[in-house]
Residue frames as qw, qx, qy, qz and C-alpha x, y, z in Angstrom:
[[0.464, 0.787, -0.361, -0.190, 77.28, 112.69, 119.20],
 [0.804, -0.268, 0.507, 0.154, 79.37, 109.76, 118.08],
 [0.516, 0.705, -0.424, -0.238, 82.07, 109.29, 115.47],
 [0.779, -0.277, 0.558, 0.079, 83.51, 105.92, 114.65],
 [0.190, 0.573, -0.654, -0.456, 85.73, 104.42, 111.98],
 [0.916, 0.186, 0.294, -0.201, 84.89, 101.55, 109.67],
 [0.395, -0.393, 0.701, 0.445, 87.42, 99.37, 107.88],
 [0.753, 0.579, 0.206, -0.233, 87.29, 98.79, 104.15],
 [0.722, 0.647, -0.210, 0.124, 89.62, 97.35, 101.56],
 [0.816, -0.025, -0.305, 0.490, 92.18, 96.47, 104.21],
 [0.167, 0.429, -0.209, 0.863, 92.32, 100.04, 105.57],
 [0.281, -0.369, -0.765, 0.447, 91.32, 100.28, 109.24],
 [0.012, 0.571, 0.319, -0.757, 90.22, 103.94, 109.15],
 [0.230, 0.212, 0.649, 0.693, 88.77, 103.99, 105.62],
 [0.210, -0.603, -0.468, -0.611, 85.40, 105.49, 106.54],
 [0.095, -0.107, -0.576, 0.805, 84.62, 107.83, 109.40],
 [0.250, -0.586, -0.659, -0.399, 80.94, 108.04, 110.30],
 [0.042, 0.003, -0.422, 0.906, 79.68, 111.00, 112.36],
 [0.289, -0.586, -0.676, -0.342, 76.20, 111.06, 113.81],
 [0.017, 0.286, -0.311, 0.906, 74.79, 113.82, 115.93],
 [0.105, -0.433, -0.852, 0.275, 71.59, 112.28, 117.20],
 [0.034, -0.860, -0.484, -0.159, 69.32, 115.13, 118.29],
 [0.479, -0.371, -0.109, 0.788, 72.16, 117.55, 119.12],
 [0.198, 0.928, 0.315, 0.030, 71.10, 121.15, 118.60],
 [0.415, 0.794, -0.108, 0.430, 73.15, 124.19, 117.67],
 [0.387, -0.837, 0.308, -0.233, 74.39, 124.90, 121.22],
 [0.890, -0.270, 0.342, 0.135, 76.08, 121.49, 121.39],
 [0.768, 0.449, 0.161, 0.426, 77.83, 121.88, 118.02],
 [0.093, 0.908, -0.133, 0.386, 78.89, 125.42, 118.93],
 [0.597, -0.713, 0.352, -0.110, 80.34, 124.28, 122.26],
 [0.926, 0.003, 0.277, 0.257, 82.17, 121.36, 120.62],
 [0.599, 0.643, 0.047, 0.474, 83.81, 123.67, 118.12],
 [0.129, -0.902, 0.209, -0.356, 84.74, 126.29, 120.71],
 [0.726, -0.573, 0.377, -0.048, 86.32, 123.66, 122.99],
 [0.792, -0.135, 0.536, 0.261, 87.99, 121.46, 120.40],
 [0.627, 0.765, 0.149, -0.003, 88.12, 123.27, 117.05],
 [0.097, 0.902, -0.420, -0.029, 91.61, 124.72, 117.43],
 [0.206, -0.562, 0.800, -0.037, 93.42, 121.62, 118.64],
 [0.357, 0.000, 0.933, -0.045, 91.22, 118.64, 117.86],
 [0.562, 0.384, -0.099, -0.725, 89.08, 119.46, 114.82],
 [0.357, 0.255, -0.853, -0.281, 90.05, 116.04, 113.45],
 [0.208, 0.107, 0.878, -0.417, 87.78, 114.49, 116.10],
 [0.506, 0.509, 0.380, -0.584, 84.88, 115.70, 113.96],
 [0.221, 0.417, -0.641, -0.606, 86.16, 114.64, 110.52],
 [0.687, 0.201, 0.638, -0.284, 83.92, 112.33, 108.55],
 [0.048, -0.051, 0.787, 0.613, 83.29, 110.56, 105.27],
 [0.289, -0.506, -0.702, -0.410, 79.60, 110.14, 106.09],
 [0.106, -0.028, 0.455, -0.884, 77.62, 112.55, 108.23],
 [0.168, -0.568, -0.793, -0.140, 74.14, 111.63, 109.38],
 [0.047, -0.528, -0.022, -0.848, 72.55, 115.05, 109.77],
 [0.031, -0.087, -0.726, 0.681, 71.59, 115.91, 113.33],
 [0.321, 0.393, 0.585, -0.633, 67.90, 115.69, 114.21],
 [0.512, 0.514, 0.678, 0.113, 66.64, 114.67, 110.77],
 [0.358, 0.348, 0.307, 0.810, 68.13, 117.73, 108.98],
 [0.213, -0.841, -0.469, 0.165, 66.71, 120.23, 111.45],
 [0.217, 0.811, -0.027, 0.543, 67.36, 123.97, 111.15],
 [0.539, -0.807, 0.112, -0.214, 67.86, 124.01, 114.95],
 [0.892, -0.207, 0.111, 0.386, 71.13, 122.09, 114.60],
 [0.574, 0.342, 0.163, 0.726, 72.59, 124.98, 112.63],
 [0.033, 0.484, 0.044, 0.873, 71.04, 128.15, 114.03],
 [0.091, -0.305, -0.669, 0.671, 69.76, 129.76, 117.20],
 [0.245, 0.221, -0.041, -0.943, 67.57, 132.07, 115.09],
 [0.540, 0.375, 0.677, -0.330, 63.97, 131.28, 114.26],
 [0.176, 0.095, 0.706, 0.679, 63.29, 130.53, 110.61],
 [0.006, 0.696, 0.716, 0.059, 59.61, 131.19, 111.20],
 [0.151, -0.869, -0.212, 0.420, 60.36, 134.73, 112.42],
 [0.166, -0.718, 0.346, 0.582, 63.31, 135.67, 110.19],
 [0.819, 0.555, 0.122, -0.082, 63.13, 133.51, 107.07],
 [0.787, 0.447, -0.083, 0.418, 66.19, 133.94, 104.84],
 [0.006, 0.826, -0.300, 0.477, 67.54, 136.56, 107.28],
 [0.842, -0.503, 0.183, -0.066, 68.08, 133.84, 109.91],
 [0.285, 0.748, -0.598, 0.046, 71.81, 133.21, 110.21],
 [0.922, -0.023, -0.367, 0.125, 73.70, 129.97, 110.60],
 [0.549, -0.794, 0.252, 0.064, 75.90, 129.83, 113.70],
 [0.451, 0.731, -0.512, -0.006, 79.48, 129.88, 112.41],
 [0.223, -0.478, 0.818, -0.228, 80.89, 127.64, 115.15],
 [0.759, 0.118, 0.564, -0.303, 78.17, 125.02, 114.72],
 [0.754, 0.630, -0.082, -0.167, 78.70, 125.05, 110.95],
 [0.194, 0.704, -0.680, 0.069, 82.45, 124.67, 111.41],
 [0.495, -0.270, 0.784, -0.261, 81.90, 121.66, 113.65],
 [0.774, 0.332, 0.493, -0.216, 79.67, 120.06, 111.00],
 [0.563, 0.791, -0.168, -0.171, 82.01, 120.95, 108.11],
 [0.308, -0.638, 0.694, 0.125, 84.99, 118.74, 108.88],
 [0.910, 0.350, 0.065, -0.214, 84.67, 116.64, 105.73],
 [0.521, -0.340, 0.655, 0.429, 87.23, 114.29, 104.33],
 [0.175, 0.330, -0.576, -0.727, 87.68, 114.17, 100.56],
 [0.355, -0.088, -0.801, -0.475, 84.53, 112.90, 98.85],
 [0.106, 0.152, 0.778, -0.600, 82.40, 113.03, 102.01],
 [0.285, -0.413, -0.641, -0.580, 78.64, 112.56, 101.79],
 [0.232, -0.047, 0.509, -0.828, 75.86, 113.79, 104.03],
 [0.295, -0.298, -0.862, -0.285, 72.74, 111.73, 104.72],
 [0.395, -0.176, 0.276, -0.859, 69.49, 113.05, 106.17],
 [0.111, -0.224, -0.967, 0.040, 67.43, 110.30, 107.76],
 [0.245, 0.342, 0.341, -0.841, 64.12, 112.00, 107.15],
 [0.527, 0.631, 0.560, -0.099, 60.97, 112.29, 105.13],
 [0.521, 0.503, 0.306, 0.618, 61.40, 114.08, 101.77],
 [0.284, -0.471, -0.161, 0.819, 62.76, 117.61, 102.20],
 [0.257, 0.745, 0.523, 0.325, 60.39, 120.14, 100.68],
 [0.219, 0.217, -0.053, 0.950, 60.83, 123.90, 100.23],
 [0.433, -0.690, -0.408, -0.413, 58.32, 124.70, 102.98],
 [0.232, -0.706, 0.362, -0.563, 58.32, 125.61, 106.67],
 [0.939, -0.268, -0.209, -0.047, 58.56, 122.04, 108.02],
 [0.190, 0.642, -0.624, 0.403, 61.29, 121.54, 110.58],
 [0.181, -0.434, 0.756, 0.456, 62.55, 118.86, 110.63],
 [0.654, -0.035, 0.223, 0.722, 63.50, 118.33, 107.92],
 [0.066, 0.869, 0.121, -0.475, 64.25, 121.86, 106.85],
 [0.709, 0.636, 0.177, 0.247, 64.99, 122.95, 103.29],
 [0.081, 0.936, -0.286, 0.190, 67.37, 125.74, 104.37],
 [0.630, -0.547, 0.550, 0.021, 69.32, 123.23, 106.47],
 [0.860, 0.260, 0.392, 0.200, 69.58, 120.98, 103.40],
 [0.459, 0.857, -0.044, 0.230, 70.99, 123.90, 101.40],
 [0.265, -0.844, 0.454, -0.109, 73.61, 124.45, 104.08],
 [0.780, -0.256, 0.565, 0.084, 74.62, 120.79, 104.08],
 [0.770, 0.550, 0.237, 0.220, 74.87, 120.76, 100.28],
 [0.179, 0.932, -0.242, 0.203, 77.16, 123.79, 100.58],
 [0.577, -0.637, 0.511, -0.019, 79.28, 121.91, 103.13],
 [0.768, 0.016, 0.577, 0.278, 79.96, 119.22, 100.50],
 [0.249, -0.294, 0.427, 0.818, 81.15, 121.91, 98.09],
 [0.459, 0.394, -0.047, -0.795, 77.75, 122.46, 96.51],
 [0.250, 0.136, -0.886, -0.365, 77.54, 118.95, 95.08],
 [0.700, -0.106, 0.105, -0.699, 73.87, 118.02, 95.33],
 [0.864, 0.118, -0.459, -0.169, 74.79, 114.42, 94.46],
 [0.429, 0.191, -0.728, 0.500, 76.72, 114.13, 97.75],
 [0.342, -0.085, 0.487, -0.799, 73.64, 114.88, 99.85],
 [0.358, -0.172, -0.865, -0.306, 71.09, 112.11, 100.33],
 [0.541, -0.185, 0.329, -0.752, 67.69, 111.97, 101.99],
 [0.215, -0.066, 0.973, -0.055, 66.72, 108.42, 102.93],
 [0.492, 0.489, 0.620, -0.367, 63.02, 108.78, 102.08],
 [0.442, 0.724, -0.202, -0.489, 63.71, 110.56, 98.78],
 [0.061, 0.432, -0.869, -0.232, 66.14, 107.80, 97.85],
 [0.347, 0.171, 0.903, -0.187, 63.50, 105.20, 98.72],
 [0.507, 0.644, 0.323, -0.474, 60.85, 107.03, 96.68],
 [0.360, 0.717, -0.425, -0.419, 63.21, 107.36, 93.67],
 [0.301, 0.442, -0.836, -0.127, 64.84, 103.92, 93.74],
 [0.862, -0.207, -0.220, -0.407, 62.55, 101.70, 95.82],
 [0.856, -0.082, -0.407, 0.306, 65.34, 100.49, 98.04],
 [0.537, -0.795, -0.049, 0.279, 67.38, 101.52, 101.02],
 [0.282, 0.892, -0.328, 0.128, 70.39, 103.77, 100.65],
 [0.911, -0.314, 0.132, 0.234, 73.58, 101.75, 100.96],
 [0.204, 0.870, -0.449, -0.016, 77.26, 102.58, 100.76],
 [0.961, 0.004, -0.126, 0.247, 80.16, 100.19, 100.28],
 [0.296, -0.880, 0.349, 0.131, 83.47, 100.88, 101.95],
 [0.904, 0.345, -0.011, 0.253, 86.33, 100.06, 99.61],
 [0.672, -0.258, 0.030, 0.694, 90.04, 100.77, 99.65],
 [0.275, 0.351, 0.293, 0.846, 89.36, 103.67, 97.28],
 [0.175, -0.072, 0.240, -0.952, 86.71, 105.19, 99.57],
 [0.419, 0.332, 0.701, -0.473, 82.97, 105.10, 100.02],
 [0.140, 0.014, -0.683, -0.717, 80.82, 104.16, 97.05],
 [0.620, 0.127, 0.308, -0.710, 77.05, 104.28, 96.87],
 [0.413, 0.080, 0.899, 0.123, 75.68, 100.89, 95.86],
 [0.188, 0.014, -0.559, -0.808, 73.95, 100.84, 92.51],
 [0.677, 0.055, 0.184, -0.710, 70.21, 100.54, 92.22],
 [0.650, -0.002, 0.757, -0.065, 68.98, 96.96, 91.90],
 [0.697, 0.658, 0.224, -0.175, 67.68, 97.67, 88.40],
 [0.286, 0.832, -0.464, -0.106, 71.14, 98.73, 87.22],
 [0.332, -0.440, 0.834, -0.042, 72.78, 95.67, 88.78],
 [0.691, 0.235, 0.667, -0.147, 70.19, 93.33, 87.23],
 [0.614, 0.763, 0.074, -0.188, 70.31, 94.98, 83.80],
 [0.069, -0.782, 0.567, 0.249, 74.09, 95.00, 83.51],
 [0.470, -0.176, 0.843, 0.192, 74.57, 91.27, 82.67],
 [0.592, 0.581, 0.554, -0.067, 71.77, 91.38, 80.10],
 [0.334, 0.927, -0.087, -0.147, 73.61, 94.22, 78.37],
 [0.876, 0.271, -0.138, 0.374, 76.90, 92.35, 78.45],
 [0.162, 0.683, -0.344, 0.624, 78.44, 94.79, 80.91],
 [0.557, -0.267, -0.661, 0.426, 79.38, 94.65, 84.55],
 [0.299, -0.909, -0.255, -0.139, 78.02, 96.89, 87.29],
 [0.385, -0.835, 0.344, 0.189, 81.61, 97.10, 88.55],
 [0.593, 0.652, -0.472, -0.028, 84.83, 96.59, 86.63],
 [0.844, -0.434, 0.313, -0.044, 85.94, 93.33, 88.23],
 [0.650, -0.210, 0.555, 0.474, 88.22, 92.31, 85.36],
 [0.097, 0.457, -0.425, -0.775, 89.27, 93.44, 81.89],
 [0.701, 0.439, 0.537, -0.165, 86.97, 92.62, 78.99],
 [0.456, 0.096, 0.562, 0.684, 87.77, 92.38, 75.32],
 [0.219, 0.437, -0.024, -0.872, 86.76, 95.33, 73.20],
 [0.415, 0.204, -0.561, -0.687, 83.92, 94.76, 70.73]]
């Protein structure tokens, strides 16, 4: 597990990136039990790369195969993975996440991560789904205002032809 800060827009700690590698639920639980009361800020992030390709086993000791929807998320592990900063996003580096029994990635784990970002589905990204939808890698820019997902190439290329800018770099006359 590693968390590091990235500078952006002249702010040294503008983006915190947390990655859990292949850490399973026991590791996240232990981290929260040892550090949650006094050092929860060690786990804060703007971007979380889901542990083990969005695996159910990073969130629960219980078998999805045996229990299905009755399988419970470990509260301590979830708390450790829920230390978001305002506007945080979660990225699963995985194949497309289907509503099936694959693990990883696991659809129920995705639902939990979407809930962690306040239920905003547009703040959860799967790298392969993004590639399939947009034909390019998922990229974020770190600006003084926060993290911003880079626009699709098609939008950037079309903007000048439409007489608009992909980003508001300067004021334009109306009309």
